[in-house]
N, C-alpha and C positions, 0 to 999 in steps of 0.2 A: 504494500500500500504506500502511496506517495504522501508524505507528510510535509513536504517542502512547498510553501505557498507559491514560490516563484515557478516551480515546475508545474504546479496545477494551473497557474495562469498561462504559462507557455503552451501547455497542451490545449487548454480551452481556446486560446487565440488561434492556434493551428486549426482546430475543429471549426471555428467560426469562419476562418479563411476558406476552408474547403466547402462549407455550406454556401458561401457566395459563389464558389466555382461550380457547385452542383446546380444552383439556380441559373447560372449563366448557360450551362450545358442544356438544361431543360428548356430555357428560352430559345436556344438555337434550334432544337429539334421539336419544339411545339409541345413539350410534355407538361406534366403537372408542376406548377411553380410554387415557390416558397413565398408567402406574403411579405410585402414590404414591412408590415408591422413586426413580423417575426424577425426579419433581418435586422431591423433597427433595434429591436429588443435585445437581441444577442449582442449587438454593439454596446448597448448601455449596461449590459450585465458583465462588465469588465472585459468585453471582447472587442473593444474599439480598435486596437492595433490589428487584430486579425481581420476585422471588417475592412479597415483601410487598405491593408495589404491585398486582401481579396479583390477589392474594387480595382486596384491598380494592376495586379497580376492578371486578372481575368477580364479587364476592361468592362466591368459590370457596374451599372448604375452610376457611372462617372458623369453622365450628362444630366442627371436628375439633380436639380438644385437642392431638393430636400436632403438627399444623401450627401451632397457636397458640403452642406452645412452641418447636418446632424452627426455624421460619423466622426469628423474631427472634434466636434463638441463632446461626443461620447468618450473620445480619448482623453480630453481634458478633464471631464467629470470623473472618469475612472482613475486618472492620476491623482486627482484631489482626494478621492475616496481612499485610495491606498495610502496616501500621505497621512491622512487623518487617522486611519486604522493603525498604522505602524509607527507613528510618531507619538510615543507615550507621553511626551510633555504636553500634548494638546488634549489629552484625555483627563477630564476633571475627576472622574471616578477612579483613576489609576492611583494606587498607593505606592 
């Protein structure tokens, strides 16, 4: 079992990147698509880097203004969340 939070985040972001790739593949062949809501949710669930790399690598959703704005925002929000979670000096309840 993986106990390292960095490894967990790395694996999660790789999975998110591949989800963007799968959706691109489905779009090309006219298959069942992954909803934009799900794609953006994965980005905001600490998968922003994977979403961004997936967009660039697979050229997917790069022309949509919603994704061009929200995915980088998801990266920033995720970085802020991680900073708050792991910087113990910011935690009021930390002894």
